[in-house]
Every structure is written in structure tokens, then in C-alpha cells.
C-alpha positions as CSV (number, residue, x, y, z in Angstrom):
1,M,-4.6,-19.7,-7.5
2,K,-3.0,-17.3,-5.0
3,Q,-1.0,-14.6,-6.7
4,P,2.5,-13.4,-5.6
5,F,2.3,-11.0,-2.7
6,E,4.1,-8.4,-4.8
7,K,1.2,-8.1,-7.0
8,L,-1.0,-7.0,-4.1
9,V,1.5,-4.3,-3.2
10,A,1.4,-3.1,-6.8
11,Q,-2.3,-3.2,-7.2
12,H,-3.4,-1.9,-3.8
13,G,-0.5,0.0,-2.4
14,D,-1.6,3.4,-3.5
15,T,-5.2,2.8,-2.3
16,V,-4.1,1.7,1.2
17,L,-1.9,4.8,1.5
18,R,-4.9,7.0,0.5
19,V,-7.1,5.3,3.1
20,C,-4.4,5.6,5.8
21,R,-4.0,9.3,5.0
22,V,-7.8,9.9,5.3
23,L,-8.0,8.0,8.6
24,L,-4.8,9.4,10.2
25,G,-3.4,12.3,8.3
26,V,-0.2,12.6,6.3
27,H,2.3,12.1,9.1
28,D,1.1,8.7,10.5
29,A,-0.1,7.3,7.2
30,E,3.2,5.9,6.0
31,D,3.8,4.0,9.3
32,A,0.3,2.6,9.1
33,W,0.9,1.6,5.5
34,S,4.1,-0.3,6.3
35,E,2.5,-2.0,9.3
36,T,-0.5,-3.0,7.2
37,F,1.5,-4.7,4.5
38,L,3.9,-6.4,6.9
39,A,1.0,-7.9,8.9
40,A,-0.7,-8.9,5.6
41,L,2.5,-10.6,4.5
42,R,2.6,-12.6,7.7
43,A,-0.9,-13.8,7.2
44,Y,-0.9,-14.2,3.4
45,P,-0.2,-17.9,3.1
46,D,-3.3,-18.7,5.1
47,L,-5.6,-16.3,3.2
48,P,-8.3,-18.2,1.1
49,G,-7.5,-17.9,-2.6
50,T,-11.1,-16.5,-3.2
51,A,-10.8,-13.7,-0.7
52,N,-11.2,-10.0,-1.7
53,T,-7.7,-8.9,-1.2
54,E,-8.4,-5.2,-1.3
55,A,-11.1,-5.4,1.4
56,W,-8.8,-7.7,3.4
57,L,-6.0,-5.0,3.2
58,V,-8.4,-2.2,4.1
59,T,-9.6,-4.2,7.2
60,I,-5.9,-4.6,8.3
61,A,-5.3,-0.9,7.7
62,H,-8.5,-0.1,9.8
63,R,-7.1,-2.0,12.7
64,K,-3.7,-0.4,12.4
65,A,-5.3,3.0,12.3
66,I,-7.3,2.3,15.4
67,D,-4.1,1.3,17.2
68,V,-2.5,4.6,16.2
69,L,-5.5,6.7,17.3
70,R,-5.5,4.9,20.7
71,A,-1.8,5.4,21.1
72,R,-2.3,9.1,20.5
73,K,-4.8,9.4,23.3
74,R,-2.6,7.4,25.7
75,Q,0.6,9.4,25.0
76,P,-0.1,13.2,25.0
77,A,2.9,15.2,24.1
78,P,3.1,18.5,26.2
79,V,5.1,21.3,24.7
80,E,6.4,24.6,26.1
81,Q,5.1,26.5,23.1
82,V,2.0,26.1,20.8
83,P,3.3,24.6,17.6
84,E,3.0,26.5,14.4
85,A,0.0,25.8,12.1
86,P,0.6,22.7,9.9
87,T,1.6,23.3,6.3
88,A,1.4,21.1,3.2
89,L,4.7,22.5,1.9
90,G,7.0,19.7,1.1
91,V,4.3,17.0,1.1
92,P,4.1,15.4,-2.4
93,G,0.6,15.4,-3.7
94,A,-0.8,17.6,-0.9
95,R,-3.4,20.2,-1.9
96,E,-5.3,22.6,0.4
97,T,-4.8,21.8,4.1
98,D,-8.3,22.9,4.9
99,L,-9.5,19.6,3.3
100,W,-7.5,17.5,5.7
101,H,-8.6,19.6,8.7
102,A,-12.2,19.0,7.7
103,V,-11.6,15.3,7.2
104,A,-9.9,15.0,10.6
105,A,-12.8,16.8,12.3
106,L,-15.3,14.2,11.1
107,P,-16.6,11.6,13.7
108,D,-14.7,8.4,13.4
109,K,-17.4,6.4,11.7
110,Q,-18.0,9.0,9.2
111,R,-14.3,9.4,8.4
112,Q,-13.8,5.7,8.1
113,A,-16.9,5.2,5.9
114,V,-15.8,8.0,3.5
115,A,-12.3,6.5,3.3
116,Y,-13.5,2.9,2.7
117,H,-16.2,3.8,0.2
118,Y,-14.9,6.9,-1.7
119,V,-11.2,6.1,-1.5
120,A,-11.0,2.3,-1.5
121,G,-14.2,1.8,-3.4
122,L,-15.7,-0.9,-1.2
123,P,-19.4,-1.5,-1.2
124,Y,-21.3,-0.6,1.8
125,A,-22.0,-4.2,2.8
126,E,-18.2,-4.8,3.1
127,I,-17.8,-1.6,5.0
128,A,-20.4,-2.7,7.4
129,Q,-18.4,-5.9,8.1
130,I,-15.3,-3.8,8.8
131,L,-16.9,-1.2,11.0
132,G,-19.5,-3.4,12.6
133,G,-23.2,-2.5,12.1
134,T,-25.6,-2.6,9.2
135,T,-25.2,-1.7,5.5
136,D,-27.7,1.1,6.0
137,A,-25.7,2.5,8.9
138,A,-22.5,2.5,6.8
139,R,-24.3,4.2,3.9
140,R,-25.6,6.9,6.3
141,A,-22.2,7.4,7.9
142,A,-20.6,8.0,4.4
143,A,-23.4,10.3,3.3
144,D,-23.2,12.3,6.5
145,G,-19.4,12.6,6.2
146,V,-19.6,13.9,2.7
147,K,-22.4,16.3,3.6
148,S,-20.2,17.6,6.4
149,L,-17.3,18.1,4.1
150,R,-19.4,19.9,1.6
151,K,-20.5,22.3,4.3
152,N,-17.3,22.8,6.2
153,Y,-14.6,22.6,3.4
154,L,-16.4,23.9,0.4
155,G,-19.0,26.1,2.1
156,A,-21.9,24.4,0.4
157,A,-24.3,26.1,2.8
158,T,-23.6,29.3,0.9
159,E,-25.6,30.0,-2.3
160,G,-23.7,29.1,-5.5
161,A,-21.0,27.1,-3.8
162,P,-19.5,24.3,-5.9
163,V,-20.8,20.8,-5.4
164,M,-18.3,18.4,-4.0
165,N,-17.8,15.5,-6.5
166,V,-16.1,12.8,-4.3
167,T,-14.0,10.3,-6.2
168,P,-11.0,8.3,-5.2
169,D,-8.8,10.9,-6.9
170,Y,-10.4,13.7,-4.9
171,F,-8.5,12.7,-1.8
172,A,-5.0,13.3,-3.1
173,S,-2.3,11.3,-1.3
174,P,1.4,11.7,-1.0
175,S,1.7,8.5,-3.2
176,D,4.1,9.8,-5.7
177,A,6.5,7.3,-7.2
178,G,9.3,8.2,-4.7
179,T,7.0,7.8,-1.7
180,L,5.8,4.4,-2.8
181,A,9.4,3.3,-3.6
182,R,10.5,4.3,-0.2
183,L,7.6,2.4,1.5
184,R,8.4,-0.7,-0.6
185,L,11.9,-0.6,0.5
186,R,10.9,-0.4,4.1
187,L,8.6,-3.4,3.5
188,E,11.4,-5.4,1.8
189,Q,13.8,-4.7,4.7
190,A,11.3,-5.5,7.4
191,A,10.2,-8.7,5.7
192,D,13.8,-9.7,5.4
193,A,14.5,-8.9,9.1
194,E,11.4,-11.1,10.1
195,G,12.3,-14.0,7.9
196,L,9.2,-13.4,5.7
197,L,11.1,-12.9,2.4
198,D,10.4,-16.4,1.2
199,V,11.0,-15.6,-2.5
200,A,12.9,-12.5,-3.4
201,Y,13.2,-11.4,-7.1
202,T,14.5,-8.7,-9.3
203,T,14.9,-8.0,-13.0
204,I,18.2,-7.0,-14.7
205,D,19.1,-5.9,-18.2
206,S,21.4,-8.3,-20.2
207,P,22.6,-8.7,-23.7
208,V,19.8,-11.3,-24.2
209,G,17.1,-9.0,-22.8
210,P,15.6,-8.5,-19.4
211,L,16.2,-11.4,-17.0
212,L,14.3,-12.3,-13.9
213,L,16.3,-13.5,-10.9
214,A,14.5,-15.2,-8.0
215,A,16.0,-16.6,-4.8
216,T,15.0,-18.1,-1.5
217,P,17.1,-17.9,1.7
218,K,18.9,-20.9,0.5
219,G,20.1,-19.3,-2.8
220,L,19.2,-18.6,-6.4
221,V,16.3,-20.8,-7.7
222,R,15.3,-19.3,-11.0
223,V,16.7,-17.3,-13.9
224,A,14.0,-16.5,-16.5
225,Y,14.1,-14.9,-19.9
226,D,11.6,-12.3,-20.9
227,T,10.2,-14.6,-23.5
228,E,9.1,-17.0,-20.7
229,G,6.8,-14.3,-19.3
230,H,8.1,-13.0,-16.0
231,D,4.5,-12.8,-14.5
232,R,3.9,-16.4,-15.3
233,V,7.3,-17.4,-13.8
234,L,6.4,-15.5,-10.6
235,D,2.9,-17.1,-10.4
236,A,4.6,-20.5,-10.8
237,L,7.1,-19.7,-8.0
238,S,4.1,-18.5,-5.8
239,Q,2.4,-21.8,-6.3
240,R,5.5,-24.1,-6.1
241,L,7.4,-22.4,-3.2
242,S,5.5,-19.7,-1.4
243,P,3.1,-16.8,-2.1
244,R,5.4,-14.5,-0.1
245,V,7.0,-13.3,-3.2
246,L,8.4,-9.7,-3.1
247,R,10.6,-7.6,-5.4
248,A,13.8,-7.3,-3.3
249,P,16.9,-6.4,-5.5
250,K,19.3,-6.3,-2.6
251,R,18.8,-10.0,-1.9
252,L,19.9,-10.7,-5.5
253,D,22.9,-8.3,-5.6
254,A,25.4,-11.1,-5.6
255,A,23.7,-13.1,-8.3
256,A,23.3,-10.0,-10.4
257,R,27.0,-9.2,-10.2
258,E,27.9,-12.7,-11.2
259,L,25.7,-12.6,-14.3
260,E,27.2,-9.2,-15.3
261,E,30.6,-10.7,-15.0
262,Y,29.5,-13.7,-17.0
263,F,28.1,-11.6,-19.8
264,G,31.1,-9.4,-19.7
265,G,33.4,-12.3,-20.5
266,A,31.1,-14.6,-22.5
267,A,31.4,-15.0,-26.2
268,P,28.7,-13.2,-28.4
269,G,25.5,-15.2,-28.7
270,V,26.1,-17.3,-25.5
271,R,23.1,-17.7,-23.4
272,P,23.1,-18.7,-19.7
273,T,21.2,-21.8,-18.5
274,A,17.9,-20.8,-16.9
């Protein structure tokens, strides 16, 4: 059974943003995230139900990152004055910028292997499929990348230096709630503009508890009570209509207003027909 696409965004959105940041840095990561999920949304109906969705998304992010890096090389930006040194001020979740300078200085294969194994948590066999090459080569690239970070970022070459304990949380990303909410809104708008928003949904508060509203481009198709299990309702819509199911409150604004007016004038205890 293929789950609604919204669940992929919820489950893997933060991981993909972390991966994009390791590959590209803070400034290009958000565009790569948006392009990754928009491309995934286009292809999602044809994805086999048994596919590893996280590895699939990371593969798409890998391709988007390569496109960005190639574009950087083709389009140098000459300036009259040397820009000031980058700063992490104002970047949510950013820590010491030296880490990101050290990550950016890694060779491409090492940086990618570190991102996919230590950030996304993919096994080396899957990394080898993404990068091309053998499992052993992917393992060596990740190990060499971490060794370089220990030396250049933490100064592990000096006696008594701390040992770098690399975990997914080590690479902090600007994935605070505000950042992800903004990226999800961008995805919603882009999906709507491309005609990919097959099933839009939102939830609203009501006198009878939370209600789920779902609509296709033709109009409202479902109103569900909390007791029905909103996740089960979304799963059913994904199977019956389309797996391109996204939370998109703006598409449901008119229906939400009508229900608010209904409840405002309805007699106590009256329930709408779902």
C-alpha cells in the first residue's frame, strides 16, 4: 500500500534538508530541498510500493545537488570587492561555521558518503548504488571524510583533542519548525501551480472536534471526524484517488469558511454529514 505523499514529507523532510545542507551549504540547501520533493511528487505515483522511500528521496537530492554544483561552475559571479567572511548569525540551528568550511572542503565523494551514511543513515550498499562504485569504496569514502573532519575541524592530530562522534544530530541543519513550514508552503504552491495537487487536505477545529477536509481540483470529496482516524482516511484517499496527497490549507479555505458559518448557525448537537 502506497502511503500519502504528505507522510513522506513529514517523515523525511528534515533528513533531506540535512543532506542538502551537507552537500551544498546553507544557502542552496532550501532550493535543493524544494526541487527534490517537487520532483519526487511528480514521480511518486509510479514508485513501487515496496521501494525504500528515504533512499529514493536521497537519490533525487543527490542529483539536484549535482545540478547546483555544476551550475555554480558554469556561472561564476565576479565582484568588485571580496565579500566579507560568511557568518552563521541569523541561521536557525547553525553552530560553528568552521564545521561547514571543513565539510565543504571535503572531496565530493567523501562529502556525499558522509551525508548519506551519517546524516541519512543509509547503509553503504545503498550509497554505492547512488554514487556508483562498490560498497567498500563507499565505506572508505565515508571513513576518509570523517577522518579529515576530525583532523581539520576538531584538530584530532593534536594530543588530547576530542574524538568526533558523528551522528545525524551532529550536523545541525536550519530545520527548525519555521524553516520546514516555509518549505512545505513552497512545495504546496509549486505543486498546485504544476497541477500535481491531486488531493489537498487540512484539519480544522469544530464544536464536534477536529475535522479533516479533503478536496480534489473538482471540489470537496471528504469530511471526516476525528473518531474515524484521520490517518486511515488519508490512506484510503491515497488508494482510491491518488497518492499525491498533501496538506494544503489554502485549497480548503472556502470549504472551511462554509463549515464555520454552518456551525455558527447550527443548533446545538447538530453534526454535519461526512
